[in-house]
C-alpha positions as CSV (number, residue, x, y, z in Angstrom):
1,M,92.4,103.9,91.9
2,R,89.6,103.0,94.7
3,I,86.2,105.2,93.4
4,F,85.0,101.8,91.4
5,T,85.8,99.6,94.3
6,I,84.3,101.8,97.0
7,A,80.9,102.5,95.1
8,L,80.7,98.8,94.5
9,L,81.0,98.3,98.6
10,I,78.3,100.9,99.3
11,F,75.9,99.0,96.6
12,I,76.7,95.9,97.3
13,F,77.1,96.1,101.4
14,S,75.3,99.2,102.4
15,F,78.9,100.1,104.0
16,S,78.0,103.2,106.2
17,L,81.2,103.4,108.3
18,S,82.2,106.9,108.1
19,S,86.0,107.1,106.1
20,A,86.7,110.3,107.4
21,V,86.5,109.3,111.2
22,F,87.7,105.4,110.8
23,A,90.4,106.0,107.5
24,T,93.9,105.3,107.8
25,N,95.9,108.1,108.8
26,F,99.9,108.7,108.3
27,S,102.5,111.7,109.4
28,S,104.6,112.5,106.8
29,Q,108.2,114.1,107.3
30,D,111.3,114.9,105.5
31,M,114.6,112.8,105.9
32,Q,117.7,112.5,104.2
33,C,119.1,108.7,102.2
34,P,121.8,107.6,104.5
35,V,123.7,106.5,101.9
36,C,123.5,109.5,99.0
37,G,121.9,112.8,100.7
38,T,119.4,112.9,98.4
39,K,115.7,114.1,100.1
40,V,113.4,111.6,100.5
41,Q,109.8,111.8,102.3
42,A,109.2,109.1,104.9
43,K,105.5,108.0,106.3
44,S,104.7,106.9,109.9
45,L,101.3,105.3,110.5
46,M,99.2,106.9,113.4
47,S,95.8,104.4,112.5
48,T,93.9,102.4,110.4
49,N,91.9,100.0,110.2
50,S,90.8,96.1,108.1
51,F,87.3,97.2,107.5
52,G,87.8,96.5,104.6
53,G,88.1,92.9,105.3
54,H,90.9,90.1,104.4
55,D,92.0,88.1,101.5
56,R,92.8,83.8,102.5
57,D,96.5,85.7,102.3
58,F,96.7,87.8,104.6
59,L,96.0,90.9,102.8
60,S,94.2,93.1,105.0
61,Y,91.6,96.3,103.5
62,A,91.7,99.5,105.3
63,T,88.8,101.9,104.4
64,G,90.9,105.1,103.4
65,D,94.7,104.7,102.5
66,Q,96.2,101.0,102.4
67,P,99.0,101.0,104.9
68,V,100.4,98.4,102.4
69,L,101.4,101.3,99.8
70,I,102.4,104.3,102.1
71,L,104.9,103.0,104.2
72,P,107.6,102.2,102.3
73,V,110.5,104.4,100.8
74,S,113.2,104.3,98.3
75,C,115.7,107.1,97.3
76,V,114.6,108.2,93.4
77,K,118.5,108.8,92.7
78,C,120.6,105.8,94.3
79,Y,117.7,103.4,95.1
80,Y,118.4,102.6,98.6
81,S,115.2,101.6,100.5
82,G,113.4,100.6,103.4
83,F,110.6,102.9,105.6
84,E,111.1,105.2,108.7
85,S,113.1,103.6,111.0
86,D,115.8,102.8,107.8
87,F,117.2,106.0,107.2
88,G,118.3,107.4,110.3
89,T,121.4,106.8,111.4
90,I,123.7,104.0,110.2
91,E,126.7,102.1,112.1
92,A,129.7,103.6,110.1
93,K,131.2,100.0,109.3
94,T,127.4,99.0,107.9
95,L,127.1,102.5,105.7
96,S,130.5,101.9,104.0
97,K,129.6,98.7,103.2
98,L,126.3,100.6,101.7
99,K,127.8,103.0,99.8
100,D,130.3,100.7,98.0
101,E,127.8,98.3,97.0
102,I,124.9,100.7,95.9
103,L,127.0,103.2,94.8
104,N,130.0,101.8,93.1
105,K,128.9,98.5,92.2
106,K,125.0,99.7,91.5
107,G,123.7,96.9,94.2
108,I,120.1,97.6,93.9
109,N,118.2,97.5,90.8
110,P,114.5,97.8,90.5
111,P,112.5,95.9,88.5
112,E,111.5,95.9,84.8
113,T,107.6,96.2,84.2
114,I,105.9,97.1,80.8
115,L,103.3,98.9,84.3
116,Y,105.9,101.2,85.1
117,D,109.1,102.2,83.3
118,M,111.8,103.6,85.8
119,K,113.7,105.4,83.2
120,S,110.6,107.4,81.2
121,D,110.8,110.9,81.1
122,T,108.2,111.2,83.3
123,A,109.2,109.0,86.0
124,A,111.0,111.3,87.9
125,V,107.5,113.3,88.8
126,K,106.1,110.0,89.6
127,A,105.4,107.8,92.9
128,I,107.1,105.2,92.7
129,P,104.7,101.8,92.9
130,A,105.0,100.0,96.1
131,F,105.5,97.4,94.9
132,I,108.8,98.3,92.9
133,K,109.9,100.1,96.2
134,Y,109.0,96.4,98.3
135,D,111.7,94.9,95.8
136,M,114.1,97.5,96.3
137,I,114.0,96.7,99.9
138,A,114.5,93.4,100.0
139,Q,117.9,94.2,97.8
140,T,118.4,96.8,100.3
141,Y,118.1,93.7,103.3
142,K,120.6,91.8,101.5
143,L,123.0,94.1,101.5
144,L,122.3,94.3,105.2
145,D,122.4,90.4,105.9
146,K,118.8,90.7,107.6
147,G,117.0,87.7,108.3
148,T,114.7,85.2,106.0
149,S,112.0,86.3,108.1
150,E,112.6,90.2,107.1
151,I,112.8,89.3,103.5
152,F,109.9,87.5,103.2
153,A,107.9,90.3,104.6
154,Q,109.3,92.6,101.7
155,Y,108.1,90.1,99.5
156,I,104.9,89.4,100.6
157,S,104.3,92.9,100.8
158,A,105.8,93.5,97.0
159,A,102.6,90.7,95.9
160,W,100.1,92.3,97.7
161,A,101.3,95.9,96.6
162,V,100.8,94.6,93.1
163,R,97.1,93.2,94.0
164,L,96.6,96.9,95.7
165,E,97.7,99.0,93.1
166,R,94.9,98.7,90.3
167,E,94.9,101.6,88.6
168,L,98.3,99.7,86.9
169,Y,95.8,97.2,85.5
170,F,92.6,98.3,85.2
171,D,91.8,102.0,83.9
172,M,89.4,102.7,86.6
173,M,87.6,105.8,85.4
174,G,87.1,104.1,82.4
175,S,84.0,104.7,80.6
176,E,83.5,100.7,80.6
177,A,83.9,100.6,84.3
178,Q,81.5,103.2,84.5
179,R,79.0,100.9,82.9
180,T,80.3,97.9,84.3
181,M,79.4,99.1,87.7
182,E,75.9,99.5,86.2
183,W,75.6,96.5,84.9
184,M,76.0,94.9,88.1
185,R,74.1,97.5,90.3
186,K,70.7,96.3,87.6
187,N,71.8,92.5,87.3
188,I,73.3,91.3,90.7
189,D,70.8,89.6,92.6
190,M,72.4,90.8,96.5
191,S,70.4,88.0,98.4
192,S,72.7,85.0,96.6
193,I,75.7,86.4,98.0
194,D,77.1,84.5,101.1
195,T,78.0,87.6,103.6
196,S,78.5,85.0,106.6
197,E,81.4,85.9,107.3
198,N,81.1,89.0,107.7
199,N,83.9,90.0,105.3
200,N,83.9,92.5,102.4
201,A,86.6,91.2,100.7
202,A,85.0,87.6,100.7
203,A,81.9,89.0,100.0
204,E,83.7,90.6,96.5
205,L,85.2,87.6,95.3
206,A,81.8,85.4,96.2
207,T,80.3,88.6,93.6
208,G,83.2,88.1,91.3
209,R,83.2,84.1,91.3
210,L,79.1,84.8,91.0
211,L,80.0,87.2,87.4
212,M,82.0,84.6,86.2
213,Q,79.4,81.7,86.3
214,R,77.1,83.6,85.1
215,A,78.7,84.8,82.4
216,Q,79.5,82.3,80.6
217,G,75.5,82.2,79.3
218,L,75.6,85.0,78.1
219,A,76.6,87.2,74.9
220,G,76.9,90.7,73.4
221,E,77.1,93.9,76.2
222,D,75.8,91.5,79.3
223,L,79.0,89.0,78.5
224,L,80.9,92.3,78.5
225,Y,79.9,93.7,81.4
226,C,79.1,90.8,84.0
227,S,82.7,89.3,82.4
228,L,83.9,93.1,83.3
229,G,83.3,93.0,86.8
230,A,84.4,89.0,87.5
231,L,87.8,89.9,85.8
232,F,87.9,93.3,88.3
233,L,87.0,91.3,91.2
234,L,89.0,88.3,90.7
235,R,91.8,89.6,90.0
236,S,91.7,92.5,92.5
237,H,92.0,89.6,95.2
238,G,94.7,87.8,93.6
239,E,92.2,84.7,92.6
240,N,94.3,84.9,89.4
241,R,93.7,81.4,88.5
242,E,90.3,82.2,87.8
243,A,90.8,85.8,86.2
244,E,92.7,84.6,83.8
245,K,89.6,81.8,82.5
246,V,87.9,85.1,82.5
247,L,89.8,87.1,80.1
248,E,89.0,84.5,77.6
249,L,85.3,85.2,77.6
250,V,85.9,88.8,77.6
251,R,87.8,88.7,74.2
252,P,85.3,88.1,71.8
253,S,83.5,91.6,73.5
254,L,86.5,93.3,72.9
255,S,87.9,95.0,69.7
256,G,91.7,93.3,68.8
257,E,93.2,96.6,70.3
258,R,91.3,97.2,73.3
259,Y,91.4,94.0,74.6
260,E,95.4,93.1,74.0
261,L,96.5,96.2,76.0
262,M,94.1,95.6,79.0
263,E,95.6,91.8,78.6
264,K,99.0,92.5,78.2
265,K,98.6,94.7,81.5
266,I,96.7,92.1,83.6
267,R,98.8,89.5,82.2
268,E,102.1,91.4,83.6
269,S,100.2,92.5,86.9
270,I,99.4,88.7,87.5
271,A,103.1,87.4,86.4
272,L,104.7,89.6,89.2
273,E,101.8,88.9,91.6
274,R,103.4,85.4,91.4
275,K,106.6,86.0,91.0
276,Y,107.1,87.3,94.4
277,Q,104.5,85.3,95.8
278,R,106.9,82.4,94.5
279,M,109.8,84.4,96.3
280,A,108.2,84.9,98.8
281,A,107.3,81.0,99.5
282,D,110.8,80.0,99.1
283,F,112.1,82.3,102.3
284,L,108.8,80.9,104.4
285,E,109.8,77.4,103.4
286,A,113.2,77.8,104.4
287,D,112.5,79.1,107.5
288,L,109.6,76.5,108.3
289,V,112.8,73.8,107.0
290,S,115.3,75.4,109.3
291,G,113.2,75.4,112.6
292,A,113.5,79.4,112.5
293,I,109.7,79.6,113.3
294,K,108.8,78.6,117.3
295,G,105.5,77.0,118.7
296,E,103.0,74.6,116.5
297,S,100.6,77.4,116.9
298,Q,102.5,79.7,114.6
299,Q,104.5,76.9,112.8
300,A,100.2,75.7,111.8
301,Q,99.6,79.2,110.5
302,M,102.8,79.5,108.4
303,Y,102.4,76.1,106.9
304,Y,98.4,77.3,105.3
305,M,100.3,80.4,104.2
306,A,102.8,78.3,102.5
307,G,100.6,76.3,101.6
308,E,98.0,79.3,100.0
309,L,101.0,81.4,98.4
310,N,101.8,77.7,96.7
311,R,98.0,77.6,95.6
312,R,98.2,80.9,94.3
313,C,101.2,79.8,92.4
314,L,99.6,77.0,90.8
315,D,101.7,74.1,92.7
316,F,99.1,72.4,94.0
317,E,101.3,69.3,94.7
318,K,103.3,71.7,97.1
319,A,100.5,73.6,98.6
320,R,98.8,70.7,99.1
321,K,101.3,68.9,101.5
322,H,101.9,72.8,103.7
323,F,97.7,72.2,104.0
324,E,97.9,69.1,105.2
325,E,101.0,70.0,107.6
326,A,99.2,72.3,108.9
327,I,96.3,70.5,109.4
328,K,98.0,68.0,111.0
329,L,99.5,70.1,113.6
330,G,96.0,71.0,115.1
331,K,96.8,74.4,116.3
332,L,95.1,76.4,113.9
333,T,92.7,78.9,115.0
334,P,88.8,80.3,113.3
335,P,88.7,81.3,111.1
336,I,92.1,79.3,109.5
337,D,91.1,76.2,110.8
338,K,88.1,77.1,108.3
339,Y,90.3,78.0,105.5
340,V,92.3,75.4,105.8
341,K,90.0,72.9,104.4
342,E,88.0,75.4,101.6
343,Q,91.6,76.3,100.3
344,L,92.3,72.8,100.3
345,E,89.2,71.8,98.3
346,L,90.7,74.7,95.7
347,C,93.9,72.6,94.9
348,K,92.4,70.7,92.0
């Protein structure tokens, strides 16, 4: 899944930190689903890092395993979902309600998507993607009457997980991926990439935007590999409005069937990410309106987050409103005080 990304990071940024030393570490333990008794494996985070940088919607990248992808737990039989702590003892009255809602009323249902078919013959032996688990955690938490902030956390995690699980929409090991990296190795002028933020994710995104701009003046294989590089980097960091534009640049260079398969998966992944961003934004906005978020500094940060989620959902009017409210409060700390003005400029 991460071979292409890691290789690109090594090439672009001379990233010399040892992943063996600094990688994410976790422990695993066998537990039982409290609802139906099925055996599940839960993971606990022991250590992680943020050496991969971060996107403007606060998705942080680690070297090694991504915590967002490894922590959610779902029962493969009844779909009860949560984290390690949710698979311990549950109060009898609550457990009785859960069993009725989940076992009798089938109250938890995995989302249907072309990226992963829960009903397929191979689903039983493959790991359920993290975004599906977070969707089902949100459903579980609603049955448990959890607060809006906890539901928001599941939906934003689901959106991040869609973005992180690149192998669902990119052929990470295909020959085109390898040739694309080789093309970038030979043709990218690294001195033109802004690395002043000291943020690997931001530098990757800047590279994607550079490739997008350059691709518009190319043809043939140069156009193909330049635009594929742009598409990979823009989509990988959730800048999906630009990724959708680059898809059209790729179209003339790929045969109909190959392009249609790639386009279908990428557009589906974008639609899923936006779906969860919209749901996360709705719950976050509910908290902002209700006054559940206390303190002007925290409010300003959450108005920024609401603005960024709406920008990524292409609701620019609402995004501008939230960004302007964040600026008005005047309590944003670096680097968000800089980000908010830059993201506001993208709402056009």
